[in-house]
N, CA and C atoms as a LAMMPS dump frame, in Angstrom:
ITEM: TIMESTEP
0
ITEM: NUMBER OF ATOMS
393
ITEM: BOX BOUNDS ff ff ff
-5.0000000000000000e+02 5.0000000000000000e+02
-5.0000000000000000e+02 5.0000000000000000e+02
-5.0000000000000000e+02 5.0000000000000000e+02
ITEM: ATOMS id mol type element x y z
1 1 1 N -8.587 9.884 21.929
2 1 2 C -9.426 9.41 20.977
3 1 3 C -8.535 8.026 20.029
4 2 1 N -6.863 8.401 20.293
5 2 2 C -6.353 7.445 19.642
6 2 3 C -6.726 5.998 20.78
7 3 1 N -6.856 5.873 21.892
8 3 2 C -7.27 5.035 22.235
9 3 3 C -8.407 4.398 22.402
10 4 1 N -9.309 5.108 21.464
11 4 2 C -10.89 4.284 21.829
12 4 3 C -10.863 2.726 21.295
13 5 1 N -11.919 2.388 21.642
14 5 2 C -11.676 0.726 20.906
15 5 3 C -12.323 0.803 19.226
16 6 1 N -12.744 1.931 18.456
17 6 2 C -13.307 2.047 17.469
18 6 3 C -12.185 2.359 16.604
19 7 1 N -11.51 3.039 17.552
20 7 2 C -10.134 3.343 16.29
21 7 3 C -9.695 2.346 15.494
22 8 1 N -9.079 2.686 13.932
23 8 2 C -8.808 1.473 13.744
24 8 3 C -7.264 1.123 14.648
25 9 1 N -6.661 0.086 14.578
26 9 2 C -5.393 -0.419 15.262
27 9 3 C -4.124 -0.156 14.255
28 10 1 N -4.601 0.105 13.171
29 10 2 C -3.245 0.905 12.298
30 10 3 C -3.58 2.419 12.113
31 11 1 N -4.47 2.833 12.926
32 11 2 C -4.647 4.71 12.959
33 11 3 C -3.403 4.885 12.976
34 12 1 N -2.218 4.971 14.003
35 12 2 C -1.249 5.932 13.885
36 12 3 C -0.842 5.846 12.585
37 13 1 N -0.656 5.226 11.127
38 13 2 C -0.014 5.254 10.249
39 13 3 C -0.779 5.813 9.29
40 14 1 N -2.653 5.982 9.639
41 14 2 C -3.156 6.419 8.369
42 14 3 C -3.362 8.066 8.836
43 15 1 N -3.252 8.04 10.329
44 15 2 C -2.809 9.487 10.888
45 15 3 C -1.371 10.136 10.479
46 16 1 N -0.265 9.925 10.412
47 16 2 C 0.965 9.997 9.887
48 16 3 C 0.826 10.467 8.035
49 17 1 N -0.127 9.626 7.56
50 17 2 C -0.056 9.478 6.255
51 17 3 C -0.593 10.974 6.404
52 18 1 N -1.676 11.656 6.913
53 18 2 C -2.123 12.44 5.828
54 18 3 C -1.332 13.828 6.886
55 19 1 N -1.057 13.71 7.916
56 19 2 C -0.095 14.465 8.389
57 19 3 C 1.124 14.755 7.183
58 20 1 N 1.778 14.081 6.633
59 20 2 C 2.819 14.187 5.939
60 20 3 C 2.608 14.359 4.72
61 21 1 N 1.812 13.998 3.934
62 21 2 C 1.354 14.262 2.579
63 21 3 C 0.215 14.521 2.413
64 22 1 N 0.461 15.935 2.318
65 22 2 C -0.943 16.873 2.879
66 22 3 C -1.867 16.967 1.264
67 23 1 N -1.344 16.052 0.339
68 23 2 C -2.053 15.656 -0.947
69 23 3 C -3.368 14.504 -0.701
70 24 1 N -2.609 13.697 0.069
71 24 2 C -3.587 12.412 -0.062
72 24 3 C -4.992 12.762 0.959
73 25 1 N -5.728 12.345 0.283
74 25 2 C -7.102 12.09 1.108
75 25 3 C -7.622 10.981 1.185
76 26 1 N -7.251 10.38 0.798
77 26 2 C -7.977 8.204 1.379
78 26 3 C -6.717 7.357 1.753
79 27 1 N -6.657 6.793 2.498
80 27 2 C -5.655 5.652 2.908
81 27 3 C -6.381 4.327 2.731
82 28 1 N -6.4 3.448 2.159
83 28 2 C -6.723 2.201 2.174
84 28 3 C -5.688 0.945 2.905
85 29 1 N -5.654 0.469 3.855
86 29 2 C -5.26 -0.766 4.466
87 29 3 C -5.993 -2.044 4.171
88 30 1 N -5.795 -2.819 3.475
89 30 2 C -6.275 -4.316 3.226
90 30 3 C -5.345 -4.904 2.863
91 31 1 N -6.224 -6.255 2.456
92 31 2 C -5.102 -7.743 2.826
93 31 3 C -5.653 -8.55 0.885
94 32 1 N -5.745 -7.72 0.2
95 32 2 C -6.201 -8.431 -0.885
96 32 3 C -5.45 -9.638 -1.062
97 33 1 N -6.624 -10.564 -1.568
98 33 2 C -5.851 -12.166 -2.094
99 33 3 C -4.681 -11.932 -2.504
100 34 1 N -4.858 -11.693 -3.754
101 34 2 C -3.223 -11.959 -4.704
102 34 3 C -2.077 -11.075 -4.006
103 35 1 N -2.357 -10.171 -3.584
104 35 2 C -1.207 -9.181 -3.204
105 35 3 C -0.189 -9.937 -1.618
106 36 1 N -1.324 -10.747 -0.988
107 36 2 C -0.753 -11.08 0.064
108 36 3 C 0.464 -12.385 -0.143
109 37 1 N 0.188 -13.096 -1.142
110 37 2 C 1.426 -13.704 -1.701
111 37 3 C 2.735 -13.969 -1.12
112 38 1 N 2.922 -12.037 -1.864
113 38 2 C 3.42 -10.854 -1.691
114 38 3 C 4.226 -10.425 -0.639
115 39 1 N 3.225 -10.39 0.081
116 39 2 C 3.658 -9.538 1.469
117 39 3 C 4.095 -10.912 2.713
118 40 1 N 3.4 -12.249 2.476
119 40 2 C 4.086 -13.495 3.188
120 40 3 C 5.485 -13.407 2.73
121 41 1 N 5.918 -13.085 1.556
122 41 2 C 7.655 -13.417 1.767
123 41 3 C 8.46 -12.331 1.602
124 42 1 N 7.506 -11.092 1.51
125 42 2 C 8.116 -9.74 1.2
126 42 3 C 9.008 -9.5 0.597
127 43 1 N 8.143 -9.806 -0.966
128 43 2 C 8.27 -9.208 -2.071
129 43 3 C 8.041 -8.406 -2.586
130 44 1 N 8.479 -7.429 -3.677
131 44 2 C 7.582 -6.425 -3.585
132 44 3 C 6.61 -6.723 -5.462
133 45 1 N 6.071 -6.192 -5.941
134 45 2 C 5.151 -6.344 -7.031
135 45 3 C 5.556 -5.74 -8.481
136 46 1 N 6.154 -6.229 -8.302
137 46 2 C 6.705 -5.085 -10.462
138 46 3 C 5.157 -4.726 -11.29
139 47 1 N 5.45 -3.427 -11.485
140 47 2 C 4.13 -3.281 -12.733
141 47 3 C 4.459 -4.497 -13.989
142 48 1 N 3.286 -4.911 -14.504
143 48 2 C 3.958 -6.028 -15.134
144 48 3 C 2.627 -5.721 -16.002
145 49 1 N 1.357 -5.484 -15.704
146 49 2 C 0.388 -5.02 -16.863
147 49 3 C 0.095 -2.881 -16.779
148 50 1 N -0.166 -2.606 -18.319
149 50 2 C 0.221 -1.559 -18.844
150 50 3 C -0.252 -0.769 -17.835
151 51 1 N -1.859 -1.309 -17.587
152 51 2 C -2.396 -0.033 -16.29
153 51 3 C -1.965 0.131 -14.291
154 52 1 N -0.644 -0.401 -14.741
155 52 2 C 0.334 -0.491 -13.368
156 52 3 C 1.371 -0.041 -13.762
157 53 1 N 1.735 0.125 -14.481
158 53 2 C 3.098 1.044 -14.705
159 53 3 C 3.565 2.114 -13.851
160 54 1 N 1.909 3.097 -13.584
161 54 2 C 2.392 4.592 -13.335
162 54 3 C 2.191 4.348 -11.507
163 55 1 N 2.608 2.98 -11.356
164 55 2 C 2.277 3.077 -9.766
165 55 3 C 4.229 2.392 -9.792
166 56 1 N 4.815 2.031 -10.533
167 56 2 C 6.386 1.19 -10.304
168 56 3 C 6.148 0.284 -9.201
169 57 1 N 6.961 -0.215 -9.486
170 57 2 C 7.487 -1.45 -8.451
171 57 3 C 6.348 -0.871 -6.811
172 58 1 N 6.158 -1.675 -6.221
173 58 2 C 5.143 -1.939 -5.086
174 58 3 C 6.491 -2.189 -3.99
175 59 1 N 6.975 -1.701 -3.571
176 59 2 C 7.885 -2.124 -2.656
177 59 3 C 7.844 -2.795 -1.142
178 60 1 N 8.2 -3.451 -0.357
179 60 2 C 7.929 -3.862 1.012
180 60 3 C 8.777 -3.026 2
181 61 1 N 7.91 -2.703 2.48
182 61 2 C 9.019 -2.037 4.209
183 61 3 C 9.4 -2.593 5.63
184 62 1 N 10.238 -2.117 5.896
185 62 2 C 11.076 -2.773 7.148
186 62 3 C 10.386 -3.142 7.292
187 63 1 N 10.163 -4.331 8.188
188 63 2 C 9.337 -4.691 9.142
189 63 3 C 9.136 -4.364 10.429
190 64 1 N 8.484 -4.061 11.089
191 64 2 C 7.8 -3.067 12.374
192 64 3 C 6.796 -4.032 13.651
193 65 1 N 6.467 -4.022 14.674
194 65 2 C 5.231 -4.541 15.312
195 65 3 C 4.366 -3.895 14.705
196 66 1 N 3.542 -4.995 15.014
197 66 2 C 2.063 -4.441 14.673
198 66 3 C 1.427 -3.137 15.027
199 67 1 N 0.702 -2.603 14.87
200 67 2 C 0.101 -1.204 15.333
201 67 3 C 1.097 -0.244 16.255
202 68 1 N 2.541 0.159 15.393
203 68 2 C 3.643 0.148 15.919
204 68 3 C 3.507 1.985 15.87
205 69 1 N 4.219 2.431 16.377
206 69 2 C 4.677 4.069 15.846
207 69 3 C 5.766 3.719 14.682
208 70 1 N 6.438 3.151 14.991
209 70 2 C 8.323 2.292 14.356
210 70 3 C 7.203 1.866 12.828
211 71 1 N 5.842 1.192 12.649
212 71 2 C 5.384 1.111 11.565
213 71 3 C 4.697 2.044 10.598
214 72 1 N 4.4 3.08 11.321
215 72 2 C 3.637 3.812 10.887
216 72 3 C 4.543 4.764 10.066
217 73 1 N 5.67 5.129 10.585
218 73 2 C 7.137 5.552 10.303
219 73 3 C 7.434 4.838 9.064
220 74 1 N 7.579 3.452 9.058
221 74 2 C 8.01 2.8 8.039
222 74 3 C 7.023 2.741 7.023
223 75 1 N 6.657 2.626 6.939
224 75 2 C 4.864 3.161 6.238
225 75 3 C 5.262 4.807 5.507
226 76 1 N 5.193 5.551 6.335
227 76 2 C 5.663 7.26 5.745
228 76 3 C 7.13 7.159 4.959
229 77 1 N 7.752 6.285 5.435
230 77 2 C 9.111 6.391 4.478
231 77 3 C 9.03 5.981 3.259
232 78 1 N 8.274 4.623 3.478
233 78 2 C 8.087 3.631 1.69
234 78 3 C 7.356 4.766 0.749
235 79 1 N 6.396 6.125 1.441
236 79 2 C 5.444 6.507 0.571
237 79 3 C 6.456 7.793 -0.025
238 80 1 N 7.414 8.212 0.991
239 80 2 C 8.296 9.496 0.174
240 80 3 C 8.761 8.958 -0.962
241 81 1 N 8.967 10.03 -1.921
242 81 2 C 9.587 9.95 -3.123
243 81 3 C 8.354 9.714 -3.65
244 82 1 N 6.857 9.367 -3.228
245 82 2 C 6.422 9.308 -4.611
246 82 3 C 5.532 10.128 -4.532
247 83 1 N 5.644 11.248 -4.184
248 83 2 C 4.181 12.504 -3.3
249 83 3 C 3.964 12.833 -5.526
250 84 1 N 4.526 12.598 -6.351
251 84 2 C 4.4 12.852 -7.655
252 84 3 C 2.668 12.246 -7.997
253 85 1 N 3.538 10.209 -7.452
254 85 2 C 2.488 9.656 -7.911
255 85 3 C 1.013 9.424 -7.178
256 86 1 N 1.489 9.977 -5.612
257 86 2 C -0.192 10.397 -4.813
258 86 3 C -0.978 11.904 -5.49
259 87 1 N 0.032 12.52 -6.282
260 87 2 C -0.735 13.568 -6.178
261 87 3 C -1.825 13.086 -8.157
262 88 1 N -0.84 12.28 -9.158
263 88 2 C -1.643 12.008 -10.284
264 88 3 C -3.05 10.996 -9.701
265 89 1 N -2.816 9.903 -8.641
266 89 2 C -3.454 9.084 -8.494
267 89 3 C -3.171 8.178 -7.433
268 90 1 N -2.11 7.714 -6.783
269 90 2 C -1.862 6.679 -5.788
270 90 3 C -0.776 6.284 -5.53
271 91 1 N -0.206 5.815 -4.417
272 91 2 C 1.005 5.209 -3.855
273 91 3 C 0.922 4.562 -3.188
274 92 1 N 1.542 2.959 -3.121
275 92 2 C 1.219 1.956 -2.019
276 92 3 C 2.612 1.119 -2.196
277 93 1 N 2.832 0.699 -0.54
278 93 2 C 3.685 0.162 -0.193
279 93 3 C 3.319 -1.596 0.772
280 94 1 N 3.76 -2.036 0.507
281 94 2 C 3.505 -3.862 1.34
282 94 3 C 4.254 -3.376 2.96
283 95 1 N 3.324 -4.114 3.348
284 95 2 C 3.589 -4.596 5.089
285 95 3 C 4.544 -6.08 4.567
286 96 1 N 5.047 -6.366 5.456
287 96 2 C 5.505 -7.019 5.47
288 96 3 C 4.986 -8.635 6.15
289 97 1 N 4.008 -9.988 5.448
290 97 2 C 3.439 -10.605 5.969
291 97 3 C 2.435 -9.931 6.878
292 98 1 N 1.971 -8.67 6.521
293 98 2 C 0.085 -8.344 6.879
294 98 3 C -0.475 -7.902 5.82
295 99 1 N -0.237 -6.873 5.19
296 99 2 C -1.036 -6.422 3.78
297 99 3 C -0.373 -5.074 2.91
298 100 1 N -1.186 -4.455 2.915
299 100 2 C -0.524 -3.196 1.706
300 100 3 C -1.77 -1.932 2.458
301 101 1 N -1.043 -0.844 2.128
302 101 2 C -1.567 0.777 2.369
303 101 3 C -1.205 1.104 0.686
304 102 1 N -2.463 1.782 0.615
305 102 2 C -2.493 2.727 -0.183
306 102 3 C -3.217 3.967 0.607
307 103 1 N -2.143 5.352 -0.684
308 103 2 C -2.221 6.153 -0.344
309 103 3 C -2.515 7.182 -1.163
310 104 1 N -4.246 8.024 -1.215
311 104 2 C -4.361 8.494 -2.829
312 104 3 C -5.234 9.568 -2.826
313 105 1 N -5.226 10.156 -3.74
314 105 2 C -5.92 11.723 -3.943
315 105 3 C -7.202 12.199 -3.489
316 106 1 N -7.898 10.559 -3.419
317 106 2 C -9.511 10.741 -3.53
318 106 3 C -9.154 9.359 -3.461
319 107 1 N -10.981 8.689 -2.461
320 107 2 C -11.55 7.539 -2.197
321 107 3 C -10.927 6.753 -3.783
322 108 1 N -11.997 7.012 -4.835
323 108 2 C -12.031 6.578 -5.63
324 108 3 C -10.521 5.66 -6.416
325 109 1 N -9.54 7.038 -6.444
326 109 2 C -8.566 6.839 -7.013
327 109 3 C -8.151 5.773 -5.571
328 110 1 N -8.005 5.634 -4.865
329 110 2 C -7.476 4.635 -4.104
330 110 3 C -8.055 3.451 -3.906
331 111 1 N -9.265 2.866 -4.671
332 111 2 C -9.814 2.188 -4.7
333 111 3 C -9.567 1.567 -6.36
334 112 1 N -9.323 2.557 -6.9
335 112 2 C -8.614 2.076 -8.843
336 112 3 C -7.647 1.059 -8.651
337 113 1 N -6.44 1.592 -7.785
338 113 2 C -5.269 1.662 -7.666
339 113 3 C -4.797 0.325 -6.926
340 114 1 N -5.806 0.077 -5.803
341 114 2 C -5.692 -1.214 -4.997
342 114 3 C -5.813 -2.521 -6.122
343 115 1 N -7.476 -1.645 -6.459
344 115 2 C -8.146 -2.893 -7.587
345 115 3 C -7.37 -3.096 -8.586
346 116 1 N -6.862 -2.1 -9.442
347 116 2 C -5.715 -2.09 -10.409
348 116 3 C -4.134 -3.623 -10.116
349 117 1 N -3.813 -2.866 -8.517
350 117 2 C -2.287 -3.705 -7.835
351 117 3 C -2.695 -5.34 -7.606
352 118 1 N -3.652 -5.831 -7.192
353 118 2 C -4.51 -6.93 -7.032
354 118 3 C -4.292 -7.648 -8.135
355 119 1 N -4.821 -7.047 -9.427
356 119 2 C -4.923 -7.868 -10.305
357 119 3 C -3.83 -7.977 -11.259
358 120 1 N -3.131 -7.032 -11.18
359 120 2 C -1.18 -7.306 -11.47
360 120 3 C -0.936 -8.041 -11.097
361 121 1 N -0.843 -8.057 -9.725
362 121 2 C -0.4 -9.697 -8.46
363 121 3 C -0.996 -10.701 -9.243
364 122 1 N -2.231 -10.704 -9.365
365 122 2 C -2.399 -11.734 -10.184
366 122 3 C -2.076 -12.373 -11.103
367 123 1 N -1.965 -11.716 -12
368 123 2 C -1.115 -12.398 -13.483
369 123 3 C -0.118 -12.682 -12.884
370 124 1 N 1.427 -12.281 -12.411
371 124 2 C 2.452 -12.616 -12.006
372 124 3 C 1.928 -13.995 -11.745
373 125 1 N 1.016 -14.131 -10.77
374 125 2 C 1.208 -15.363 -10.119
375 125 3 C 0.433 -16.411 -10.989
376 126 1 N -0.513 -15.941 -11.628
377 126 2 C -0.894 -16.602 -12.83
378 126 3 C -0.23 -17.299 -14.395
379 127 1 N 1.153 -16.336 -14.208
380 127 2 C 1.768 -16.747 -15.982
381 127 3 C 2.517 -17.601 -15.088
382 128 1 N 2.832 -17.945 -14.118
383 128 2 C 3.673 -19.213 -13.604
384 128 3 C 3.251 -20.626 -13.674
385 129 1 N 2.224 -20.151 -14.15
386 129 2 C 0.992 -21.469 -14.834
387 129 3 C 1.677 -21.743 -15.848
388 130 1 N 2.128 -20.726 -16.775
389 130 2 C 2.053 -20.496 -18.265
390 130 3 C 3.78 -20.985 -18.619
391 131 1 N 4.857 -20.759 -17.854
392 131 2 C 6.067 -21.188 -17.571
393 131 3 C 6.345 -22.476 -18.144
């Protein structure tokens, strides 16, 4: 079933996250408009809003070929050490030149975290206009 055409191209990463982190009940792989500039330049996203402090700095994982086991392992390695964040709500990592992975305690927590991180990224980008 790993090779079924309807299986997500990043399914290896999703499965490895679920296998590694028993508290994860939802994984979102997305390409949010305001997060992508950070991914494109492989820059972490610092928390600048009060409601994103709980996620810490969203770090960038080492690059690896798309859809590879190496990429899945890099994603899991980036999430290691963030188990308490996952237990409370969610943790995230950036995939260089690609997007974001959010691992969360449930789907609502994952969607909420993704939206907060994207707004946080927008605030960083927009605040440069004020400088």
